C-alpha positions, 0 to 999 in steps of 0.5 A: 841777937848778937850771936847770929849777927857774928855767925852770919857776917862772914858768909855774907861778906863772901857773898858780897865779894862774889857779887863784886867779882861777877860785876867785874866779869870774872870767869868763875862767877857762876861757881863762886855764886854757888859756893857762897850761897851754899855756905850761907845756907849751911850756916843758917841751917846749923844755927837753926835760925828759924827756930830762934826767930820763932822763940824770940817772937813768942817772948815779945808777943805781948809787945804791941810795937813788936807785933806791928813790926812782925806783921810788917815783916811778914808782908815784906816776906810775902813780897820777897817770896813772890819775887823769888818765885819769878827769879827761880821760875817756881810755879808752886811758890808763885801761886802760894805767894800770890794767894798770900798777896791777895789778902794784902790787896784787900787789906790795902784796898787795891781795887783793881788787883783785888778784882782780878788777882783772885780770879787769876789765882783760881784760873791758874789752879784749875789749869792743872786739871783742865789744861795739864799740858800747859800746866806742865809747861809752866811747871817746867820753868816757863812761867818766867823768862830765863836768859842765863844759866846763873841761878836767881836771874829769871824775870816775869813775862811783863818784865821781859816785855819791858826789856823788849820795849826798851830795845825798840826805843833804843833803836827809835822804833817806839817813840812818843808813847809815854806822853800820849794816852792813846798811843799807850792804850794801843801799845798796852792792849795787846798784852792785856789778858782781860778786855779793859772795856769790861771794867770801870776805871776803878775796877768794878765790872760794867754790866751791859744794860742796852743789849736790845739796842744792837738788834734794833740797830741791825734791823735799821741797817737791813731796812736802810740797805733795802731802801737804797737797793730800791732807789738804785734799781726800782725796776728790778725791785718790782719784778714779780716773776716766780723764777726770779724770786726762786733764784734770788732766794737761792743766791741770798738765803734768808736766815732767822736767828732766834733766842731760844730762851725768849721763845720759851718765855713767850709761852708762859701764857700757855701753861694750861695746855702743857701737861708734860715736857714733851708737850712743851717741846712740841709747842716750842717747835710749833711756835718756832716754825710759825715764827720762821716761816719763809726762812731757808735757815734757822739758828736757835741759840740758848744761854749756857748755864755755868755753875761758877757764872758771874750771873748767879747773883743776878738770877738769885735776885730775880727769884726774890728770895724764893728757893729754887726747885730742881726738876728732872727733864724727861718726856713724861715730866708733869708740868701741868700745875707748875708755872713756867717761872717756877719750873725754870727757877733752878739753874740745873733744870734750865741747863737740862731744859736747853739741851732737851729742847735743842735735841727735840728741835733737831728731831722734829726737823730731821727731814726738813728741807731747810737748815736748822742749827741749834746751840746749847751748853756750848755744843752746836749741831744741825739737822744736816751733816755739818760740823761745828766747833764747841764754844764757851759763850755764856750769853746767847746774845754774843753767840747769836752774832757769832753764828750769824756771821 
């Protein structure tokens, strides 16, 4: 297209001269940039370059080599748009170009990027409704780091961190990192959004298959402490005075941490004795009371069932192809002829059931002298006047450790 080349050559030459003047430190470099850039955009608009390129593409659409080249140019254009979003601190363009890039990650089999990038784009889109203040901050231009009033010079946060690293290396603060794998890991971990321990080197998630070992190790640790204490002071450990026992109990309260879902699963053999959901709650509380007899504090933790959970596929596989049935959780819901496994097959029923049992447990123990704490659906409450912050733990395993601490 010789006509377009001739028309664009002049404003392009002016833009090149403006860049040369800026490099030499000219005082009017900012205004020169704006004038030359506007001039080039005006020429491109007047000549209707976009429509001419589309027309040219339609004419050559049957040519396989041309189609391949245009496909390559679109990929390059996507990358340039993503760079433009960072340079101009444009959040909308950043997400639009990022979404287009995600297709390239899958096409080019970029394993790590395709695992994490799609989640990043989704979380960023949800930020507009979940965290509007943060979204507004990014939309105002703080998605990039801007150090100058000159347009198109903003850089991404990771790029800015590289600048800071360079400044530290120049002053000999960070040395010997590049060739030391352990040092690189320690330095880069602070800037990692997702913990690397959750993923294998090739990008796939690492499922936890030995969570029960933690409980066994904690039990061994407790037994070891008691044994050591007995060896250090055998006379004190053999005292049977009731007063001493009361004082010891008050100084070191015994705390029972119970996985609510495990307790429910142990009740599967009593389905004939459970007619309604209210009976289930009574049976649950009786078993909890029996299990935690002698403890001054009881913490009951339930799993949180999120609609977008990564465990959705795991739970679907456990159903072995059977369609889940949702039940309404009320006091008089009849469950006499329904197996507990079938009754809890639907994730919404599970979520409602955990809330119901947590509330019922507190009601049963509202006048109890001991402290009872329940946590379900991210909300932690107690039978005393204690306040707890909400949490985002999905697995009760991690939340049990957090509440026990």
